[in-house]
C-alpha positions, 0 to 999 in steps of 0.5 A: 799649367805643368800639366799643359807644359808636359804634354806639350813638351812630349807632343813636341818630341813626338812630332806633334804640334804643341798647342792649347785651344783654350785662347781659340775657344775665347777668341771665338766667344768673344766674337760671337759676343759671349760674355758670361761664364756660361758661355765656357761651360756650354763650350767645355761640354761641346767639346766633350761631347763632340770629341767622345761621340766623333773621335772614332771619325777624326781619325779618317780626316786627311792631314791636309784637311785638318790643316786647311780647318786650322788655316781658315780658323786663323785666318777668320780670327785676325782682325784685319782693321786692326792689321792695317792700323798697324 
């Protein structure tokens, strides 16, 4: 927790977006029906593989594309029936 807090603080000071993807990955696993610890392990391994293999390709993505991806993910994570109920 201390490491995440320090990284988020430094990211914010450097003009980055402080965040953690653990909540999004957990929500994705729940929506996909994954309920075991193996789902989290597979998720983590895939992130490691994708980030090491595709890391150099990420630097060529324009920032608006990254923003569009994040907005799309955020909208899809909303449970619209619950919003209507509120």
